[in-house]
C-alpha positions in Angstrom: 21.7 110.3 -65.1 22.5 106.7 -64.1 24.7 104.1 -66.0 23.7 100.5 -65.4 24.5 97.1 -66.7 22.9 93.7 -66.8 26.4 92.2 -67.2 27.7 93.4 -63.7 26.7 95.6 -60.9 28.7 98.6 -59.6 31.8 97.5 -57.7 31.1 93.9 -58.4 33.2 91.3 -60.3 33.0 91.2 -64.1 32.2 87.9 -65.8 35.3 86.2 -67.3 33.6 86.3 -70.8 34.2 90.1 -70.7 38.0 89.6 -70.3 40.4 89.2 -73.2 41.2 85.9 -74.7 44.7 86.1 -73.2 43.0 86.3 -69.8 40.8 83.3 -70.5 37.7 85.2 -71.7 35.9 85.9 -75.0 36.5 89.7 -75.1 32.7 90.3 -75.2 31.7 93.9 -74.5 29.3 94.2 -71.6 25.7 95.3 -71.9 25.3 98.9 -70.8 22.2 101.1 -70.4 21.4 104.5 -68.9 18.4 106.4 -67.7 17.5 110.0 -67.0 19.9 111.9 -69.2 19.9 115.7 -68.6 17.9 118.1 -70.6 19.9 119.4 -73.5 21.8 116.2 -74.2 22.9 116.0 -77.8 25.2 113.0 -77.7 27.0 110.7 -75.4 30.6 109.5 -75.0 31.5 106.3 -73.2 34.9 105.5 -71.8 36.1 102.4 -69.9 39.5 102.9 -68.2 41.6 100.9 -65.7 43.0 103.4 -63.2 45.0 100.8 -61.2 48.6 102.1 -60.7 50.0 99.1 -62.7 47.6 99.8 -65.6 48.3 103.5 -65.6 45.0 104.7 -67.1 44.7 101.9 -69.6 41.9 102.7 -72.1 39.8 99.6 -72.7 37.0 101.2 -74.7 35.9 104.6 -76.0 32.8 105.3 -78.1 32.1 108.9 -79.2 29.1 110.5 -80.9 26.5 108.2 -79.5 23.2 109.8 -80.5 21.1 111.4 -77.8 18.1 109.1 -78.5 20.1 106.0 -77.7 20.0 104.6 -74.1 21.7 101.3 -74.4 24.5 99.3 -75.8 23.7 95.5 -76.1 26.3 92.9 -75.0 28.9 92.2 -77.7 28.1 95.3 -79.7 31.7 96.4 -80.1 33.1 96.0 -83.7 29.7 95.2 -85.0 27.3 96.7 -87.5 24.8 97.2 -84.6 26.6 100.2 -83.2 24.3 103.2 -83.1 24.4 105.2 -86.3 27.1 107.9 -86.1 28.9 106.3 -83.2 32.6 105.8 -83.5 34.8 103.4 -81.6 38.3 104.6 -81.0 41.6 102.6 -80.7 42.1 101.3 -77.2 45.5 101.0 -75.4 45.9 97.4 -76.7 46.1 99.0 -80.2 42.8 97.8 -81.6 39.6 99.5 -82.5 36.7 99.0 -80.0 36.4 97.0 -76.8 39.4 95.4 -75.2 38.4 93.5 -72.0 40.2 93.2 -68.7 43.6 91.6 -68.7 45.2 92.6 -65.5 48.7 91.2 -64.7 48.6 88.2 -62.4 49.2 89.1 -58.7 48.3 92.8 -59.0 45.0 92.4 -57.2 41.6 93.6 -58.2 41.6 96.2 -61.0 38.7 98.7 -61.2 37.3 99.1 -64.7 35.7 102.5 -64.5 33.1 103.0 -67.3 31.9 106.6 -67.5 29.1 107.8 -69.6 29.3 111.5 -70.5 26.2 113.4 -71.6 27.3 116.2 -73.9 25.6 119.4 -75.2 27.1 118.8 -78.7 26.2 116.2 -81.3 29.8 115.4 -82.4 33.3 115.5 -81.0 36.2 115.2 -83.4 38.6 112.5 -82.2 40.1 109.6 -84.0 42.8 106.9 -83.5 44.3 106.1 -80.1 43.1 108.7 -77.5 44.4 108.7 -73.9 41.8 109.5 -71.3 43.4 112.9 -70.5 43.1 113.9 -74.1 39.5 112.7 -74.3 38.6 114.7 -71.2 40.3 117.8 -72.4 38.4 117.6 -75.7 35.0 117.1 -74.1 35.3 119.0 -70.8 33.5 122.2 -72.0 30.6 120.1 -73.3 29.8 117.8 -70.4 26.3 118.3 -69.0 26.5 115.3 -66.6 28.4 112.0 -66.2 27.7 108.7 -64.5 30.2 106.0 -63.4 29.8 102.2 -63.3 32.8 100.2 -62.0 33.5 96.6 -62.6 36.2 94.6 -60.8 38.5 91.9 -62.3 41.6 90.2 -61.1 43.7 87.1 -62.1 
């Protein structure tokens, strides 16, 4: 399975429009698409996390219960009626539902925004509210068939 984006390439700089308004952007969620999911996939989970030491595993976006027949998320889909049916956006570390773009503190260098797509062998996972990455991983670990990583860079 491979996670890709028309918005940015792996280990390349993300466009300012994907950053938060506080960082000068428009907080537009990036386009994401994937190919070749493993046999037996019943759903996907998507998580975007900043693992920079200053950010301390800051969750920017988690979507759970993405149906197995879905293979893309168009740009600016977060908090819209266009989310795939059954998909649920959780609360990010900023405290809001859905996507919260890059907003690294000035002078901390490039932050790596790791977006991971998990193919699961279950249709639904039961999570709600604000979920740290370690809790997400503990909840889905036994159901992961495969995962794919796409990293975007951003600094101010």
